[in-house]
C-alpha positions, 0 to 999 in steps of 0.5 A: 821341970822335965817329966819322965815320959819317953816317946819314940817317933818317926814324926820328924822323918814323915814330915820331911819325906812329904812331897811339896803339896797344896798343904805346903803352899797354905803354910807358906802363904799363911805364915810367910805373910809375916814378912809382907807385913814387915816389908809394908811397915818399913816401907810406909815409914821410909816413904813417909819420912819426908812427908812427916817433916811437913808442918801440915803433918807431924813436923818431925826433924830428920833426926826424929824421923831416924829416931822413929825408926829406932823406936820401931826396931827397939820395939821389935827387939823387946817383942822378939825376946818376950814372945820368943820365949812364950813361943817355946813354952806355950806353942807356935800357933798360940803365939803367932795369933797373939803377935799378929793381933798386936801388930794390927792393933798398933799399926791402926793406932799409928794413924791417930799419932798426934806428935813425935812421942805418940808416933814413936810409941805406936811404931815401937808397939808395932815393931814388938808384934813383928819382932814376935812374929819372927820368932814364932813363924820362923820356927813354925815354918822350919819345923813343917817344911821338908828338909830338902827344900827348907833352904829355898822356901825359907829365903823366898819367904824371907824375901817376900818382905819386899812384896810388902815393900812394893805394895806400900810403895805403890799405895803411898804413890797414891795416898800421898798424892796431894791431888787425891788426898790432902797431905794431913790425911793421906799419910794416916790412911796409909797405916790403915792398909797394914791393919787391913792385911793383918786381919786377912793374915789372922783369917788364913792362920786358922787352918795352920796346925801347931807344930808336931815337933813341938807337940812331941817334946811337950808331951802331946804325942797323940795330938802330933800323930793326929796332925801328921796323919791328917797332913799325910792324908791331905798330901796323898790326895795329890800323890799316889805314894809318899817318899819312903823315910830313911831317917832313924827313930827319934827318942824324946823325953817329954817336957813342959818347959826348959829351965833357964839354966839349960837354955844358958848352957846350950847357947853360951857353952854347948853351942857357943861357936854357933852363937858367934856365927849367928851373932855376926850374921845377924849384926852385919845384915841388920846394920847393912839393911837398916842404915840404908833402907830407913834413910834412902828417902832422906838421901833422895831428897837431900842429895838428889832433890827428889820431891818427898811425895815422889820418893816412894816411886823409886822403891819399886825397882829397889823392891823388885831386886830384893824379891828376885834375889832370893827367888832366883838364888835361893835354890842354890842354898839347897844344891850348892850348899849353905856355906858357899852361897852365904859366903858369896852373898855376904861378900858380894853385898859388901863389895857392891855397896863399897863401890856404889858408895865411892860412885856416890861420893864422887858425884857420878850418880843421879837419882835413877842410877843411885836407885839402880845401884841399890837394886843391884846390891840388894838383889844379892843382899836380900839372899844374904840377909835371909840366910842369916835367919835360916842359919839361926833357925836351923842350928839350935835345938827345938826346945829353944829355937824360937828363943834362939831366933829371938835372941840373935835377931835382938842382939843383931838388931841392937848392935847393928840395926837400932842405932844405924838409922839414927846414925845415918839420919844425922849424917844425911842431915849434915849434908856431907857426902864424905861422912855418908860414904864412910858410913857405907864403907863401914856397912860393907866391911861388916858384910865382908867380915861376916863372910869370912866368919861363915867360911870359918865356922859355918854349918852345912845344913843343906838337905839335913833334918833339923834333928841331925843339925841340932838334936833336941835337948830332950832326945835320948843319947 
Protein backbone atom coordinates (compact mmCIF):
# COMPACT_ATOMS: atom_id res chain seq x y z
CA UNK A 1 0.00 0.00 0.00
CA UNK A 2 1.14 3.63 -0.50
CA UNK A 3 3.32 5.22 2.17
CA UNK A 4 2.97 8.76 3.53
CA UNK A 5 6.41 9.99 2.42
CA UNK A 6 6.11 13.06 0.19
CA UNK A 7 8.88 14.14 -2.18
CA UNK A 8 9.21 17.49 -3.93
CA UNK A 9 11.40 17.30 -7.01
CA UNK A 10 12.47 19.02 -10.21
CA UNK A 11 13.93 15.80 -11.61
CA UNK A 12 11.43 15.39 -14.51
CA UNK A 13 12.13 18.98 -15.58
CA UNK A 14 15.88 18.47 -15.28
CA UNK A 15 15.73 15.41 -17.52
CA UNK A 16 13.59 17.22 -20.10
CA UNK A 17 15.85 20.27 -20.27
CA UNK A 18 18.99 18.29 -21.16
CA UNK A 19 20.48 18.98 -24.61
CA UNK A 20 21.04 15.95 -26.81
CA UNK A 21 24.35 14.38 -25.87
CA UNK A 22 26.49 11.23 -26.20
CA UNK A 23 24.76 9.96 -23.04
CA UNK A 24 21.44 9.96 -24.87
CA UNK A 25 23.01 8.06 -27.75
CA UNK A 26 24.10 5.39 -25.24
CA UNK A 27 20.50 5.06 -24.07
CA UNK A 28 19.21 4.82 -27.63
CA UNK A 29 21.75 2.17 -28.64
CA UNK A 30 21.55 0.06 -25.49
CA UNK A 31 17.77 0.08 -25.20
CA UNK A 32 16.75 0.63 -28.80
CA UNK A 33 18.52 -2.58 -29.81
CA UNK A 34 15.35 -4.36 -28.63
CA UNK A 35 13.63 -3.56 -31.87
CA UNK A 36 16.63 -4.71 -33.88
CA UNK A 37 16.34 -8.07 -32.11
CA UNK A 38 12.61 -8.27 -32.77
CA UNK A 39 13.09 -7.37 -36.41
CA UNK A 40 15.77 -10.00 -36.68
CA UNK A 41 13.56 -12.65 -35.08
CA UNK A 42 10.51 -11.95 -37.24
CA UNK A 43 12.64 -11.80 -40.39
CA UNK A 44 14.33 -15.08 -39.63
CA UNK A 45 10.96 -16.75 -39.14
CA UNK A 46 9.57 -15.16 -42.29
CA UNK A 47 12.58 -16.00 -44.43
CA UNK A 48 12.65 -19.56 -43.11
CA UNK A 49 8.95 -20.09 -43.80
CA UNK A 50 9.55 -21.73 -47.14
CA UNK A 51 12.71 -23.60 -46.10
CA UNK A 52 11.01 -25.21 -43.10
CA UNK A 53 8.47 -26.85 -45.38
CA UNK A 54 11.30 -28.96 -46.91
CA UNK A 55 11.57 -32.60 -45.92
CA UNK A 56 15.26 -32.09 -45.02
CA UNK A 57 14.29 -29.55 -42.33
CA UNK A 58 11.08 -29.72 -40.24
CA UNK A 59 8.64 -30.57 -43.08
CA UNK A 60 6.08 -27.98 -41.92
CA UNK A 61 2.90 -27.27 -43.84
CA UNK A 62 1.91 -23.72 -44.88
CA UNK A 63 -0.63 -23.72 -42.04
CA UNK A 64 2.06 -24.78 -39.52
CA UNK A 65 4.33 -21.98 -40.72
CA UNK A 66 1.51 -19.55 -39.95
CA UNK A 67 0.83 -21.32 -36.64
CA UNK A 68 4.47 -20.96 -35.55
CA UNK A 69 4.18 -17.21 -36.16
CA UNK A 70 1.05 -17.24 -34.03
CA UNK A 71 2.98 -19.09 -31.27
CA UNK A 72 5.64 -16.37 -31.33
CA UNK A 73 3.02 -13.65 -31.01
CA UNK A 74 1.09 -15.51 -28.30
CA UNK A 75 4.32 -15.85 -26.32
CA UNK A 76 4.93 -12.14 -26.76
CA UNK A 77 1.49 -11.41 -25.32
CA UNK A 78 2.07 -13.53 -22.21
CA UNK A 79 5.58 -12.14 -21.75
CA UNK A 80 4.43 -8.55 -22.14
CA UNK A 81 1.75 -8.89 -19.47
CA UNK A 82 3.91 -10.79 -17.00
CA UNK A 83 7.04 -8.70 -17.40
CA UNK A 84 5.08 -5.45 -17.83
CA UNK A 85 3.58 -5.71 -14.35
CA UNK A 86 6.97 -6.68 -12.93
CA UNK A 87 8.59 -3.66 -14.62
CA UNK A 88 6.27 -1.24 -12.84
CA UNK A 89 6.70 -3.11 -9.55
CA UNK A 90 10.43 -3.91 -9.54
CA UNK A 91 11.98 -1.33 -11.85
CA UNK A 92 12.88 -0.77 -15.50
CA UNK A 93 16.51 -1.83 -15.27
CA UNK A 94 16.00 -5.15 -13.49
CA UNK A 95 13.46 -6.28 -16.04
CA UNK A 96 15.28 -5.29 -19.22
CA UNK A 97 18.10 -7.61 -18.14
CA UNK A 98 15.68 -10.45 -17.39
CA UNK A 99 13.80 -10.10 -20.67
CA UNK A 100 16.87 -10.05 -22.89
CA UNK A 101 18.13 -13.12 -21.01
CA UNK A 102 14.90 -14.99 -21.77
CA UNK A 103 15.14 -13.92 -25.40
CA UNK A 104 18.71 -15.04 -26.08
CA UNK A 105 18.23 -18.39 -24.31
CA UNK A 106 15.05 -19.20 -26.22
CA UNK A 107 16.36 -18.16 -29.62
CA UNK A 108 19.41 -20.33 -29.11
CA UNK A 109 17.17 -23.29 -28.22
CA UNK A 110 15.16 -22.73 -31.41
CA UNK A 111 18.19 -23.84 -33.40
CA UNK A 112 17.80 -27.30 -31.84
CA UNK A 113 14.10 -27.77 -32.74
CA UNK A 114 13.27 -31.27 -34.00
CA UNK A 115 9.58 -30.98 -35.02
CA UNK A 116 6.72 -28.49 -35.26
CA UNK A 117 5.83 -28.62 -31.58
CA UNK A 118 9.35 -28.00 -30.29
CA UNK A 119 9.83 -25.21 -32.83
CA UNK A 120 6.52 -23.58 -31.82
CA UNK A 121 7.43 -23.85 -28.10
CA UNK A 122 10.82 -22.21 -28.51
CA UNK A 123 9.32 -19.50 -30.72
CA UNK A 124 6.74 -18.81 -28.02
CA UNK A 125 9.48 -18.46 -25.39
CA UNK A 126 11.43 -16.16 -27.68
CA UNK A 127 8.30 -14.08 -28.14
CA UNK A 128 7.86 -13.89 -24.35
CA UNK A 129 11.28 -12.30 -24.03
CA UNK A 130 10.59 -9.79 -26.79
CA UNK A 131 7.11 -8.97 -25.44
CA UNK A 132 8.62 -8.22 -22.05
CA UNK A 133 11.21 -6.04 -23.70
CA UNK A 134 8.53 -3.84 -25.25
CA UNK A 135 7.10 -2.91 -21.85
CA UNK A 136 10.40 -2.45 -20.03
CA UNK A 137 12.21 -0.60 -22.80
CA UNK A 138 9.44 1.71 -24.05
CA UNK A 139 8.79 2.97 -20.53
CA UNK A 140 12.50 3.47 -19.79
CA UNK A 141 13.20 5.32 -23.04
CA UNK A 142 10.28 7.73 -22.64
CA UNK A 143 11.31 8.51 -19.07
CA UNK A 144 14.92 9.30 -20.05
CA UNK A 145 14.54 11.17 -23.36
CA UNK A 146 13.85 14.98 -23.37
CA UNK A 147 10.23 15.88 -24.16
CA UNK A 148 11.03 18.11 -27.13
CA UNK A 149 12.48 15.19 -29.14
CA UNK A 150 10.64 12.25 -27.59
CA UNK A 151 8.40 11.68 -30.61
CA UNK A 152 11.09 11.42 -33.27
CA UNK A 153 13.40 9.40 -31.01
CA UNK A 154 10.65 6.90 -30.22
CA UNK A 155 9.71 6.52 -33.88
CA UNK A 156 13.29 6.11 -35.03
CA UNK A 157 14.02 3.56 -32.30
CA UNK A 158 10.90 1.59 -33.19
CA UNK A 159 11.88 1.85 -36.85
CA UNK A 160 15.22 0.23 -36.02
CA UNK A 161 13.21 -3.00 -36.00
CA UNK A 162 13.89 -2.98 -39.73
CA UNK A 163 17.63 -2.74 -39.29
CA UNK A 164 17.27 -6.12 -37.61
CA UNK A 165 15.08 -7.22 -40.48
CA UNK A 166 17.74 -6.22 -43.00
CA UNK A 167 20.45 -8.01 -40.98
CA UNK A 168 18.31 -11.11 -40.83
CA UNK A 169 17.62 -10.94 -44.54
CA UNK A 170 21.29 -10.55 -45.43
CA UNK A 171 22.27 -13.38 -43.08
CA UNK A 172 19.71 -15.78 -44.52
CA UNK A 173 20.89 -15.06 -48.06
CA UNK A 174 24.24 -16.54 -47.01
CA UNK A 175 23.21 -19.19 -44.50
CA UNK A 176 20.37 -20.56 -46.63
CA UNK A 177 22.57 -20.84 -49.71
CA UNK A 178 22.72 -24.61 -50.35
CA UNK A 179 26.13 -24.22 -51.99
CA UNK A 180 27.59 -22.91 -48.72
CA UNK A 181 25.64 -24.87 -46.10
CA UNK A 182 23.43 -27.95 -46.40
CA UNK A 183 19.72 -27.15 -46.12
CA UNK A 184 19.29 -29.19 -42.91
CA UNK A 185 22.04 -27.21 -41.16
CA UNK A 186 21.93 -23.66 -42.50
CA UNK A 187 18.58 -22.74 -40.95
CA UNK A 188 19.86 -23.78 -37.52
CA UNK A 189 22.86 -21.47 -37.82
CA UNK A 190 20.48 -18.61 -38.54
CA UNK A 191 19.13 -18.58 -34.99
CA UNK A 192 22.62 -18.35 -33.52
CA UNK A 193 22.76 -14.78 -34.81
CA UNK A 194 19.94 -13.70 -32.50
CA UNK A 195 21.58 -15.24 -29.45
CA UNK A 196 24.91 -13.55 -30.24
CA UNK A 197 23.27 -10.14 -30.63
CA UNK A 198 21.42 -10.67 -27.35
CA UNK A 199 24.72 -11.10 -25.54
CA UNK A 200 26.05 -7.87 -27.06
CA UNK A 201 22.93 -5.97 -26.01
CA UNK A 202 23.20 -7.28 -22.44
CA UNK A 203 26.78 -6.00 -22.30
CA UNK A 204 25.81 -2.45 -23.33
CA UNK A 205 22.89 -2.26 -20.91
CA UNK A 206 25.10 -2.40 -17.85
CA UNK A 207 25.74 1.35 -18.30
CA UNK A 208 22.05 2.33 -18.50
CA UNK A 209 20.72 3.67 -15.16
CA UNK A 210 17.38 3.00 -13.55
CA UNK A 211 14.70 5.54 -14.49
CA UNK A 212 14.97 8.43 -11.98
CA UNK A 213 11.24 9.03 -12.42
CA UNK A 214 10.51 5.45 -11.31
CA UNK A 215 12.92 5.76 -8.38
CA UNK A 216 11.19 8.89 -7.04
CA UNK A 217 7.76 7.29 -7.02
CA UNK A 218 9.09 4.17 -5.32
CA UNK A 219 10.77 5.95 -2.44
CA UNK A 220 14.35 6.16 -3.72
CA UNK A 221 14.67 9.94 -4.07
CA UNK A 222 18.35 10.05 -3.07
CA UNK A 223 19.27 7.45 -5.70
CA UNK A 224 17.27 9.37 -8.31
CA UNK A 225 19.05 12.60 -7.39
CA UNK A 226 22.45 10.91 -7.61
CA UNK A 227 21.72 9.50 -11.09
CA UNK A 228 20.42 12.79 -12.48
CA UNK A 229 23.40 14.69 -11.04
CA UNK A 230 25.76 12.23 -12.74
CA UNK A 231 23.91 12.58 -16.04
CA UNK A 232 24.00 16.39 -15.84
CA UNK A 233 27.72 16.24 -15.12
CA UNK A 234 28.30 13.96 -18.12
CA UNK A 235 26.23 16.19 -20.40
CA UNK A 236 27.93 19.37 -19.17
CA UNK A 237 31.24 18.05 -20.49
CA UNK A 238 29.88 18.67 -23.99
CA UNK A 239 27.81 21.82 -23.32
CA UNK A 240 28.75 24.99 -21.43
CA UNK A 241 25.32 25.51 -19.90
CA UNK A 242 22.08 23.61 -19.48
CA UNK A 243 18.72 24.88 -20.72
CA UNK A 244 16.85 26.54 -17.82
CA UNK A 245 13.85 24.59 -16.60
CA UNK A 246 10.40 26.21 -16.89
CA UNK A 247 8.48 23.25 -15.45
CA UNK A 248 7.01 23.65 -11.94
CA UNK A 249 7.94 21.53 -8.98
CA UNK A 250 6.42 18.04 -8.88
CA UNK A 251 5.16 16.76 -5.52
CA UNK A 252 4.88 12.97 -5.25
CA UNK A 253 3.95 10.57 -2.46
CA UNK A 254 6.29 7.59 -2.56
CA UNK A 255 4.74 4.13 -2.83
CA UNK A 256 6.04 0.57 -3.11
CA UNK A 257 3.32 -0.69 -5.40
CA UNK A 258 0.10 0.28 -7.12
CA UNK A 259 -2.97 -1.76 -6.05
CA UNK A 260 -4.76 -3.70 -8.77
CA UNK A 261 -7.99 -1.86 -8.02
CA UNK A 262 -6.30 1.48 -8.75
CA UNK A 263 -4.81 0.09 -11.96
CA UNK A 264 -8.27 -1.04 -13.09
CA UNK A 265 -9.90 2.26 -12.13
CA UNK A 266 -7.26 4.23 -14.02
CA UNK A 267 -7.34 2.25 -17.27
CA UNK A 268 -11.03 1.32 -17.40
CA UNK A 269 -12.59 4.49 -15.96
CA UNK A 270 -10.37 7.54 -15.47
CA UNK A 271 -8.62 7.09 -18.82
CA UNK A 272 -11.20 4.98 -20.66
CA UNK A 273 -11.19 7.28 -23.74
CA UNK A 274 -7.41 7.02 -23.96
CA UNK A 275 -7.72 3.27 -23.49
CA UNK A 276 -10.05 3.10 -26.50
CA UNK A 277 -7.53 5.12 -28.52
CA UNK A 278 -4.63 2.84 -27.58
CA UNK A 279 -6.67 -0.27 -28.34
CA UNK A 280 -7.73 0.89 -31.80
CA UNK A 281 -4.26 2.06 -32.86
CA UNK A 282 -2.63 -1.15 -31.63
CA UNK A 283 -5.18 -3.52 -33.18
CA UNK A 284 -5.04 -1.85 -36.58
CA UNK A 285 -1.25 -1.78 -36.90
CA UNK A 286 -0.84 -5.29 -35.45
CA UNK A 287 -3.22 -6.86 -37.98
CA UNK A 288 -1.77 -4.80 -40.82
CA UNK A 289 1.82 -5.74 -40.11
CA UNK A 290 1.51 -9.32 -38.94
CA UNK A 291 -0.85 -10.37 -41.70
CA UNK A 292 1.54 -9.24 -44.40
CA UNK A 293 4.98 -9.64 -42.93
CA UNK A 294 4.67 -13.13 -41.49
CA UNK A 295 3.38 -14.46 -44.82
CA UNK A 296 5.16 -12.36 -47.46
CA UNK A 297 7.49 -15.25 -48.30
CA UNK A 298 4.52 -17.52 -48.93
CA UNK A 299 3.02 -14.92 -51.30
CA UNK A 300 6.26 -14.67 -53.27
CA UNK A 301 6.60 -18.45 -53.47
CA UNK A 302 2.95 -19.30 -54.18
CA UNK A 303 1.96 -16.50 -56.57
CA UNK A 304 5.26 -15.39 -58.11
CA UNK A 305 7.23 -18.68 -58.16
CA UNK A 306 10.20 -17.23 -56.27
CA UNK A 307 12.54 -19.91 -54.91
CA UNK A 308 12.37 -20.41 -51.14
CA UNK A 309 16.12 -19.81 -50.78
CA UNK A 310 15.87 -16.49 -52.67
CA UNK A 311 12.90 -14.83 -50.96
CA UNK A 312 14.96 -13.19 -48.22
CA UNK A 313 16.68 -11.01 -50.84
CA UNK A 314 13.31 -9.40 -51.57
CA UNK A 315 13.13 -8.19 -47.98
CA UNK A 316 16.05 -5.76 -48.32
CA UNK A 317 14.14 -2.96 -50.14
CA UNK A 318 11.10 -3.74 -48.00
CA UNK A 319 13.19 -3.21 -44.85
CA UNK A 320 14.81 -0.07 -46.27
CA UNK A 321 11.43 1.58 -46.73
CA UNK A 322 10.49 0.75 -43.14
CA UNK A 323 13.71 2.26 -41.75
CA UNK A 324 13.53 5.42 -43.86
CA UNK A 325 9.90 6.12 -42.99
CA UNK A 326 10.36 6.96 -39.27
CA UNK A 327 13.80 8.45 -39.98
CA UNK A 328 12.44 10.99 -42.49
CA UNK A 329 8.92 11.46 -41.12
CA UNK A 330 9.62 11.17 -37.39
CA UNK A 331 10.58 14.79 -36.73
CA UNK A 332 7.17 15.98 -37.93
CA UNK A 333 5.56 14.20 -34.96
CA UNK A 334 7.31 16.78 -32.75
CA UNK A 335 6.82 19.79 -35.05
CA UNK A 336 3.53 19.38 -36.93
CA UNK A 337 2.14 17.33 -34.04
CA UNK A 338 1.01 13.87 -33.00
CA UNK A 339 -2.62 14.00 -34.18
CA UNK A 340 -2.17 15.22 -37.77
CA UNK A 341 0.78 12.90 -38.38
CA UNK A 342 -0.90 9.80 -36.90
CA UNK A 343 -4.01 10.51 -38.96
CA UNK A 344 -1.96 10.98 -42.14
CA UNK A 345 0.18 7.86 -41.73
CA UNK A 346 -2.67 5.52 -40.78
CA UNK A 347 -4.91 6.84 -43.56
CA UNK A 348 -2.13 6.73 -46.14
CA UNK A 349 -1.17 3.16 -45.21
CA UNK A 350 -4.74 1.93 -45.60
CA UNK A 351 -5.25 3.58 -48.99
CA UNK A 352 -1.94 2.29 -50.35
CA UNK A 353 -2.64 -1.29 -49.21
CA UNK A 354 -6.09 -1.27 -50.82
CA UNK A 355 -4.62 0.00 -54.08
CA UNK A 356 -1.79 -2.55 -54.17
CA UNK A 357 -4.26 -5.32 -53.28
CA UNK A 358 -6.37 -4.39 -56.29
CA UNK A 359 -3.30 -4.51 -58.55
CA UNK A 360 -2.39 -7.91 -57.09
CA UNK A 361 -5.86 -9.35 -57.73
CA UNK A 362 -5.77 -8.03 -61.30
CA UNK A 363 -2.47 -9.84 -61.91
CA UNK A 364 -0.68 -6.60 -62.78
CA UNK A 365 2.26 -7.11 -60.40
CA UNK A 366 5.46 -9.13 -60.63
CA UNK A 367 7.59 -10.25 -57.71
CA UNK A 368 9.67 -7.10 -58.14
CA UNK A 369 6.77 -4.65 -58.42
CA UNK A 370 4.94 -6.36 -55.55
CA UNK A 371 8.03 -5.79 -53.41
CA UNK A 372 8.18 -2.17 -54.58
CA UNK A 373 4.52 -1.72 -53.59
CA UNK A 374 5.17 -3.18 -50.14
CA UNK A 375 8.17 -0.88 -49.78
CA UNK A 376 6.07 2.20 -50.51
CA UNK A 377 3.28 1.06 -48.19
CA UNK A 378 5.53 0.40 -45.24
CA UNK A 379 7.52 3.60 -45.68
CA UNK A 380 4.33 5.19 -44.35
CA UNK A 381 3.03 2.30 -42.22
CA UNK A 382 6.27 1.99 -40.25
CA UNK A 383 5.80 5.49 -38.85
CA UNK A 384 2.13 4.72 -38.16
CA UNK A 385 2.89 1.52 -36.27
CA UNK A 386 5.64 3.19 -34.24
CA UNK A 387 3.28 6.02 -33.32
CA UNK A 388 0.91 3.49 -31.70
CA UNK A 389 3.64 2.46 -29.24
CA UNK A 390 4.57 6.11 -28.72
CA UNK A 391 0.95 7.02 -27.96
CA UNK A 392 0.37 4.27 -25.41
CA UNK A 393 3.64 4.96 -23.61
CA UNK A 394 2.85 8.68 -23.24
CA UNK A 395 -0.81 8.85 -22.25
CA UNK A 396 -0.84 6.82 -19.01
CA UNK A 397 0.66 7.64 -15.56
CA UNK A 398 4.17 6.58 -14.61
CA UNK A 399 3.06 4.03 -12.00
CA UNK A 400 1.29 1.91 -14.63
CA UNK A 401 3.18 2.93 -17.78
CA UNK A 402 4.90 -0.40 -18.46
CA UNK A 403 1.77 -2.40 -17.66
CA UNK A 404 -0.33 -0.13 -19.88
CA UNK A 405 2.11 -0.68 -22.75
CA UNK A 406 1.92 -4.42 -22.09
CA UNK A 407 -1.87 -4.49 -21.91
CA UNK A 408 -2.48 -2.58 -25.12
CA UNK A 409 0.31 -4.36 -26.96
CA UNK A 410 -1.19 -7.68 -25.82
CA UNK A 411 -4.82 -6.81 -26.55
CA UNK A 412 -3.85 -5.35 -29.91
CA UNK A 413 -1.71 -8.34 -30.78
CA UNK A 414 -4.37 -10.84 -29.72
CA UNK A 415 -7.13 -9.06 -31.60
CA UNK A 416 -5.14 -7.98 -34.61
CA UNK A 417 -1.97 -10.00 -34.73
CA UNK A 418 -2.15 -13.55 -33.41
CA UNK A 419 -4.83 -14.74 -35.80
CA UNK A 420 -3.72 -12.69 -38.81
CA UNK A 421 -0.78 -14.93 -39.84
CA UNK A 422 -2.89 -18.04 -39.29
CA UNK A 423 -5.75 -16.67 -41.41
CA UNK A 424 -3.52 -15.35 -44.16
CA UNK A 425 -1.46 -18.55 -44.18
CA UNK A 426 -4.64 -20.53 -44.85
CA UNK A 427 -5.78 -18.04 -47.53
CA UNK A 428 -2.45 -18.22 -49.32
CA UNK A 429 -2.52 -22.01 -49.11
CA UNK A 430 -5.85 -21.94 -50.99
CA UNK A 431 -4.20 -20.10 -53.88
CA UNK A 432 -7.12 -17.64 -54.24
CA UNK A 433 -6.18 -14.13 -55.30
CA UNK A 434 -9.70 -12.89 -54.56
CA UNK A 435 -9.62 -14.20 -51.00
CA UNK A 436 -6.21 -12.63 -50.37
CA UNK A 437 -7.44 -9.33 -51.81
CA UNK A 438 -10.37 -9.42 -49.36
CA UNK A 439 -7.90 -9.92 -46.52
CA UNK A 440 -5.86 -6.94 -47.69
CA UNK A 441 -9.02 -4.80 -47.86
CA UNK A 442 -9.88 -5.73 -44.30
CA UNK A 443 -6.42 -4.67 -43.11
CA UNK A 444 -6.73 -1.41 -45.04
CA UNK A 445 -10.15 -0.71 -43.51
CA UNK A 446 -8.75 -1.18 -39.99
CA UNK A 447 -6.04 1.42 -40.63
CA UNK A 448 -8.52 3.92 -42.06
CA UNK A 449 -10.85 3.44 -39.08
CA UNK A 450 -7.91 3.98 -36.72
CA UNK A 451 -7.15 7.29 -38.47
CA UNK A 452 -10.74 8.41 -37.86
CA UNK A 453 -10.55 7.45 -34.18
CA UNK A 454 -7.31 9.42 -33.81
CA UNK A 455 -9.00 12.45 -35.36
CA UNK A 456 -11.81 12.07 -32.81
CA UNK A 457 -9.98 11.42 -29.52
CA UNK A 458 -6.23 11.72 -30.22
CA UNK A 459 -4.00 13.37 -27.57
CA UNK A 460 -1.74 16.32 -28.35
CA UNK A 461 1.45 15.18 -26.62
CA UNK A 462 4.16 16.84 -28.71
CA UNK A 463 6.90 18.64 -26.72
CA UNK A 464 5.03 18.11 -23.44
CA UNK A 465 6.45 16.48 -20.32
CA UNK A 466 5.10 13.06 -19.43
CA UNK A 467 3.78 14.46 -16.14
CA UNK A 468 1.71 17.13 -17.93
CA UNK A 469 0.20 14.54 -20.31
CA UNK A 470 -0.71 12.14 -17.49
CA UNK A 471 0.03 13.17 -13.92
CA UNK A 472 1.50 10.40 -11.73
CA UNK A 473 -1.14 8.65 -9.61
CA UNK A 474 0.95 9.48 -6.56
CA UNK A 475 1.29 13.21 -7.30
CA UNK A 476 -0.32 15.91 -5.20
CA UNK A 477 -3.64 17.35 -6.49
